[in-house]
C-alpha positions in Angstrom: 44.3 22.5 255.8 45.3 19.7 253.0 46.7 16.5 253.9 49.9 17.5 252.0 50.4 20.7 254.0 49.6 19.8 257.7 51.0 22.2 260.2 53.4 20.9 262.8 54.2 22.9 265.9 57.2 22.3 268.3 58.1 23.7 271.6 61.7 24.0 272.4 64.2 25.5 274.9 66.9 27.7 273.3 69.8 29.0 275.3 69.4 32.7 274.4 65.8 32.8 275.4 64.5 32.6 278.9 61.2 31.2 278.0 60.3 28.2 275.7 60.3 29.1 272.0 57.2 28.1 269.8 58.4 26.8 266.4 56.9 25.7 263.1 58.3 22.5 261.6 59.0 22.4 257.8 61.0 19.8 255.9 62.4 18.6 259.3 63.7 22.1 260.2 62.5 24.3 263.0 61.6 28.0 262.6 61.0 30.5 265.5 57.4 31.8 265.0 58.0 35.1 266.4 61.0 35.9 264.2 59.1 34.4 261.3 56.4 37.2 261.8 59.0 39.9 262.1 60.5 38.7 258.8 57.2 38.9 257.1 56.8 42.6 258.1 54.1 41.8 260.7 54.5 42.6 264.4 55.4 39.8 266.7 51.9 38.9 268.4 53.6 37.9 271.5 52.3 35.4 273.9 53.5 32.0 275.0 52.7 28.6 273.6 49.2 28.5 275.4 48.4 31.9 274.2 49.4 31.6 270.7 48.6 28.0 270.0 45.7 27.1 272.2 43.8 30.2 273.1 44.6 31.8 269.7 44.0 28.4 267.7 47.4 28.9 266.1 45.9 31.9 264.1 48.3 32.9 261.3 50.4 29.7 261.6 49.0 28.4 258.4 50.0 31.4 256.4 53.6 31.4 257.9 53.9 27.6 257.1 52.6 28.2 253.5 55.4 30.9 253.0 58.0 28.3 254.3 56.6 25.7 251.8 56.9 28.2 249.0 60.7 28.6 249.8 60.4 32.0 251.6 62.4 30.9 254.6 64.0 33.4 256.8 67.4 32.1 257.9 67.4 34.2 260.9 64.3 32.4 262.2 65.7 28.9 261.7 66.7 27.2 265.0 70.0 25.2 264.4 69.8 21.6 265.0 71.6 20.5 268.2 71.2 24.0 269.8 67.8 23.4 271.3 66.2 21.1 273.8 63.0 19.4 272.7 60.1 20.0 275.0 56.7 18.4 275.1 54.3 20.4 272.8 51.9 21.6 275.5 51.9 23.9 278.5 51.7 21.7 281.6 51.3 24.7 283.9 48.1 25.6 282.2 46.6 22.4 281.0 45.8 19.0 282.6 46.6 15.5 281.5 44.2 12.6 281.4 45.1 9.2 280.1 42.7 6.7 278.8 43.1 3.0 279.4 44.6 0.7 276.8 42.7 -0.3 273.6 42.4 -4.0 274.7 40.9 -3.1 278.1 37.6 -5.0 278.3 35.3 -2.6 280.1 31.7 -1.4 279.6 32.9 2.2 279.6 36.3 4.0 278.9 38.7 3.7 281.7 40.9 6.8 282.6 43.3 8.3 285.1 44.5 11.8 285.8 48.1 12.3 285.5 50.7 15.0 286.1 50.9 17.4 283.2 53.9 19.1 284.4 56.0 16.0 284.2 55.8 15.6 280.5 59.2 14.8 278.8 60.1 15.9 275.3 61.4 13.8 272.4 64.6 11.8 273.2 64.8 13.1 276.7 65.5 10.8 279.7 62.6 9.7 281.8 63.5 8.9 285.3 62.3 5.4 286.6 62.6 3.7 290.0 63.1 0.1 288.8 65.6 -1.8 286.7 62.9 -2.4 284.1 59.9 -0.5 282.8 56.9 -1.0 280.3 56.5 1.4 277.4 52.9 1.8 276.0 52.6 3.8 272.9 49.7 5.6 271.2 48.3 8.9 270.3 47.4 12.0 272.4 45.1 15.0 271.5 45.1 18.5 272.8 41.9 20.4 273.3 41.1 23.9 271.9 37.9 24.3 273.8 36.4 23.6 277.2 34.2 20.4 277.3 31.6 19.6 279.8 28.9 16.9 279.2 29.7 16.8 275.5 28.6 14.5 272.8 30.8 12.6 270.4 30.7 15.2 267.6 31.0 18.2 269.8 33.9 16.5 271.6 35.8 15.9 268.3 35.1 19.5 267.2 37.0 20.6 270.4 40.3 18.8 269.3 43.0 21.2 268.3 45.5 18.6 267.2 47.3 15.3 267.9 50.8 13.9 268.7 52.5 10.9 269.8 52.8 9.5 273.4 54.8 7.0 275.3 53.4 6.0 278.7 56.0 4.4 281.2 55.1 2.2 284.1 57.0 0.0 286.5 54.5 -2.4 288.0 51.3 -1.8 289.9 51.8 1.6 291.5 49.0 0.8 294.0 51.0 -2.1 295.3 54.6 -0.8 295.0 53.7 2.7 296.3 55.9 4.3 293.5 54.4 6.9 291.4 54.2 6.5 287.6 57.1 7.8 285.6 56.6 10.8 283.3 55.2 10.3 279.9 57.0 11.2 276.7 55.1 13.5 274.5 55.8 14.8 271.0 57.8 15.8 269.2 55.2 18.1 267.5 51.6 19.0 267.8 49.9 18.4 264.4 47.1 20.8 263.7 44.7 18.3 262.3 41.5 18.6 264.4 39.5 16.0 262.5 42.4 13.4 262.9 42.3 12.8 259.2 45.2 10.8 257.9 46.0 9.2 261.1 43.0 7.3 262.3 43.2 3.7 260.9 47.0 3.7 260.7 49.4 1.8 262.7 52.6 2.8 264.7 56.0 1.3 264.0 58.1 0.3 267.1 61.8 -0.3 267.0 63.4 -1.8 270.0 66.7 -3.7 270.2 67.0 -3.7 266.4 63.7 -5.2 265.8 60.7 -3.6 264.1 57.2 -4.4 264.7 53.7 -2.8 263.9 50.8 -2.0 266.2 47.2 -2.4 265.2 45.4 0.7 264.0 45.7 3.5 266.5 41.9 3.8 266.9 41.2 0.0 267.0 39.4 0.2 270.3 35.8 -0.4 271.7 35.1 3.3 271.9 35.8 5.9 269.2 37.8 9.0 270.0 34.7 11.1 270.0 33.0 8.7 272.4 36.0 8.5 274.7 36.5 12.4 274.8 32.7 12.9 275.5 32.7 10.3 278.3 35.6 12.1 279.9 33.7 15.5 279.6 30.9 13.9 281.8 33.5 13.0 284.5 36.3 15.4 284.3 36.2 19.2 283.8 38.1 19.3 280.6 39.6 22.6 279.5 41.4 24.2 276.5 45.0 23.1 276.5 44.3 19.8 278.2 46.2 16.7 276.9 44.2 13.5 276.6 46.2 10.2 276.0 44.0 8.0 273.8 45.4 4.8 275.2 48.0 2.3 274.3 47.5 0.8 270.8 47.1 -2.9 270.6 50.5 -4.4 270.2 52.1 -1.2 271.6 53.6 -2.4 274.8 57.3 -3.1 275.1 59.4 -4.0 278.3 62.8 -2.2 278.5 65.7 -2.3 280.8 66.8 0.9 282.4 68.8 2.9 279.9 67.3 1.3 276.8 65.6 3.2 274.1 62.4 2.8 272.0 61.5 4.5 268.7 58.0 5.2 267.8 56.9 6.3 264.4 53.9 7.1 262.5 55.3 6.5 258.9 55.7 9.6 256.9 54.5 12.0 259.7 56.7 11.9 262.7 58.6 9.8 265.1 59.3 9.9 268.8 62.1 8.5 270.8 61.9 7.5 274.5 64.4 6.3 277.0 64.8 5.7 280.7 67.3 6.4 283.5 67.2 4.7 286.8 66.9 7.0 289.6 69.8 6.7 292.2 68.8 5.9 295.8 68.8 9.1 297.8 68.1 9.7 301.4 68.6 13.6 301.6 65.0 14.1 302.0 65.0 12.5 305.5 65.1 14.7 308.6 67.9 12.8 310.1 
């Protein structure tokens, strides 16, 4: 795929469908993949996000995207803005989530933590927190298209299906407070760019309280992406569909009060908005 025609895949909730819809993104508009296939005269291949995007390696998506770029856009396949709920571009029920430590962590080997893949939140959707303030840490995440076990760096990179933006949220030391980590915000799209060309070496732009600042390069860390994924494959059973957060970019931490928003952008490619909502105190879970 050329740099000028990278394929972006979204996952959204639409009122008339009981299950999430897989969509292609073209010029900022979303198109239902299943309806695009029908419009081209090909039968709908069926299958959910995992089956079509991960297990099927997004087969046929490139051709559909090329048709959209050529102006052959089936209006019946377009998903109207404001009539869908953005979801994280992954299947949390069929893939795990592993988060690498921040880029400025001074350790002899990559640090990582297993997280809850079912708790991912989509673009501009509220994240529930249990404090009056929270720290947002921004960076990249990759999705795997293959199982990885005891891999080397090159093999690990070849297993990458694509990448997206991620915001990690934390409200203090979970081990000391006893509070679980908030959900992470992922998306809005999965970019089918396995070799990460056009993204490594670039910085993220953060907007908060009207101020703009840039992070260091997203891959400015002690260990390369390939090394980090290979290391994980020696310690975790990585499977196709798993999401791996590559760690907070240097300069990518921001403290927010509950209810505030942060805007993260990889200039010219995609942006992600995150915001928090404080969880009300509830006692209904108690027996008496």
